[in-house]
C-alpha positions as a LaTeX table, in Angstrom:
\begin{tabular}{lrrr}
\hline
Residue & $x$ (\AA) & $y$ (\AA) & $z$ (\AA) \\
\hline
Met1 & $-9.70$ & 23.45 & $-3.24$ \\
Gly2 & $-7.36$ & 20.53 & $-3.52$ \\
Ala3 & $-6.46$ & 18.35 & $-6.52$ \\
Thr4 & $-9.00$ & 15.78 & $-7.61$ \\
Asn5 & $-7.90$ & 12.24 & $-8.57$ \\
His6 & $-10.01$ & 10.25 & $-10.98$ \\
Ile7 & $-9.42$ & 6.47 & $-10.93$ \\
Thr8 & $-11.19$ & 4.17 & $-13.38$ \\
Thr9 & $-11.45$ & 0.46 & $-12.51$ \\
Lys10 & $-12.56$ & $-1.96$ & $-15.12$ \\
Trp11 & $-13.88$ & $-5.43$ & $-14.48$ \\
Leu12 & $-11.78$ & $-7.99$ & $-16.52$ \\
Gly13 & $-14.07$ & $-11.02$ & $-15.66$ \\
Gly14 & $-14.11$ & $-13.45$ & $-12.81$ \\
Met15 & $-12.71$ & $-11.66$ & $-9.74$ \\
Ala16 & $-10.13$ & $-9.56$ & $-11.58$ \\
Phe17 & $-10.12$ & $-5.68$ & $-12.24$ \\
Glu18 & $-7.62$ & $-3.36$ & $-13.85$ \\
Ser19 & $-7.31$ & 0.12 & $-12.33$ \\
Asn20 & $-5.56$ & 3.09 & $-13.75$ \\
Asn21 & $-3.51$ & 5.75 & $-11.82$ \\
Pro22 & $-2.97$ & 9.45 & $-12.29$ \\
Ser23 & 0.75 & 8.50 & $-13.01$ \\
Gly24 & $-0.46$ & 6.75 & $-16.18$ \\
Leu25 & 0.36 & 3.25 & $-14.77$ \\
Asn26 & $-2.21$ & 0.50 & $-14.45$ \\
Leu27 & $-2.38$ & $-2.33$ & $-11.99$ \\
Thr28 & $-4.30$ & $-5.53$ & $-11.82$ \\
Ile29 & $-6.41$ & $-6.43$ & $-8.76$ \\
Asp30 & $-7.52$ & $-10.08$ & $-8.32$ \\
Ala31 & $-8.74$ & $-12.28$ & $-5.50$ \\
Gly32 & $-6.80$ & $-15.34$ & $-4.52$ \\
Pro33 & $-7.86$ & $-18.79$ & $-5.52$ \\
Asp34 & $-9.45$ & $-19.43$ & $-2.21$ \\
Asp35 & $-11.82$ & $-16.49$ & $-2.89$ \\
Gly36 & $-12.68$ & $-17.33$ & $-6.51$ \\
Gly37 & $-9.95$ & $-15.41$ & $-8.26$ \\
Glu38 & $-6.81$ & $-16.54$ & $-10.11$ \\
Gly39 & $-4.26$ & $-14.80$ & $-7.96$ \\
Lys40 & $-2.94$ & $-12.80$ & $-10.92$ \\
Gly41 & $-2.97$ & $-9.35$ & $-9.31$ \\
Tyr42 & $-2.72$ & $-7.45$ & $-6.14$ \\
Arg43 & $-5.19$ & $-8.50$ & $-3.38$ \\
Pro44 & $-7.43$ & $-5.46$ & $-2.82$ \\
Lys45 & $-7.18$ & $-5.30$ & 1.04 \\
Ala46 & $-3.46$ & $-5.69$ & 0.98 \\
Leu47 & $-3.31$ & $-3.10$ & $-1.65$ \\
Met48 & $-5.18$ & $-0.69$ & 0.70 \\
Leu49 & $-2.48$ & $-1.25$ & 3.28 \\
Ser50 & 0.27 & $-0.65$ & 0.80 \\
Gly51 & $-1.40$ & 2.66 & $-0.17$ \\
Leu52 & $-1.62$ & 3.59 & 3.57 \\
Ala53 & 2.05 & 2.87 & 4.09 \\
Gly54 & 3.04 & 4.54 & 0.84 \\
Cys55 & 1.04 & 7.79 & 1.54 \\
Ser56 & 2.26 & 8.15 & 5.09 \\
Gly57 & 5.79 & 7.17 & 3.97 \\
Leu58 & 5.94 & 10.05 & 1.51 \\
Asp59 & 5.20 & 12.40 & 4.39 \\
Val60 & 8.01 & 10.85 & 6.49 \\
Ala61 & 10.43 & 10.90 & 3.54 \\
Ser62 & 9.60 & 14.61 & 3.13 \\
Leu63 & 10.29 & 15.26 & 6.80 \\
Ile64 & 13.57 & 13.35 & 6.50 \\
Lys65 & 14.73 & 15.62 & 3.62 \\
Lys66 & 13.40 & 18.84 & 5.34 \\
Met67 & 15.20 & 17.93 & 8.60 \\
Lys68 & 18.34 & 16.87 & 6.70 \\
Leu69 & 18.44 & 13.54 & 8.57 \\
Asp70 & 21.16 & 11.06 & 7.61 \\
Val71 & 19.02 & 7.92 & 7.08 \\
Asp72 & 20.37 & 4.85 & 5.26 \\
Glu73 & 17.23 & 2.73 & 5.38 \\
Phe74 & 13.66 & 3.45 & 5.95 \\
Thr75 & 11.00 & 0.68 & 5.95 \\
Ile76 & 7.45 & 0.63 & 6.96 \\
Glu77 & 5.64 & $-2.50$ & 8.51 \\
Thr78 & 1.92 & $-2.41$ & 8.17 \\
Ile79 & 0.21 & $-5.13$ & 10.31 \\
Ala80 & $-3.56$ & $-5.41$ & 10.12 \\
Asn81 & $-6.03$ & $-7.95$ & 11.70 \\
Leu82 & $-8.58$ & $-9.25$ & 9.25 \\
Thr83 & $-11.91$ & $-10.38$ & 10.71 \\
Asp84 & $-12.99$ & $-13.87$ & 10.08 \\
Glu85 & $-16.68$ & $-13.26$ & 9.11 \\
His86 & $-17.91$ & $-11.75$ & 5.80 \\
Pro87 & $-17.78$ & $-9.11$ & 4.89 \\
Lys88 & $-14.23$ & $-9.19$ & 6.12 \\
Tyr89 & $-12.56$ & $-5.98$ & 7.28 \\
Tyr90 & $-9.57$ & $-4.81$ & 9.18 \\
Asp91 & $-10.45$ & $-4.19$ & 12.84 \\
Ser92 & $-7.04$ & $-2.97$ & 13.80 \\
Val93 & $-4.05$ & $-1.70$ & 11.91 \\
Val94 & $-0.57$ & $-0.97$ & 13.30 \\
Ile95 & 2.05 & 1.03 & 11.28 \\
Glu96 & 5.62 & 0.78 & 12.34 \\
Tyr97 & 8.28 & 3.19 & 10.87 \\
His98 & 11.84 & 1.90 & 10.97 \\
Leu99 & 14.65 & 4.43 & 10.21 \\
Glu100 & 18.20 & 3.17 & 10.36 \\
Lys101 & 21.60 & 4.82 & 10.14 \\
Ala102 & 24.48 & 2.68 & 9.17 \\
Ala103 & 27.23 & 2.33 & 11.88 \\
Ala104 & 30.28 & 4.49 & 11.29 \\
Arg105 & 33.01 & 2.83 & 9.37 \\
Cys106 & 36.62 & 2.94 & 10.43 \\
\hline
\end{tabular}
């Protein structure tokens, strides 16, 4: 059986929440002013995309190391289309992985 993560998210009032992490770090989640929040934290839908990129990026980074690739820069672009009507959701997500090697210097 795999490891279990336990995350506790506490409402701070308004549209803000604080969520813990197994690393011991906390993060604040808040809606933007247009959605009734104060914009003092990560937007929840964008945070989900960051989690997707970070999780898959760890796998790619592990493969880079395992394959002993010489990579100077690795970035992940996550592009998602948010629907217009409530409840809003992503109806498509594209993840682009960009790996670069610096040109040889003379």
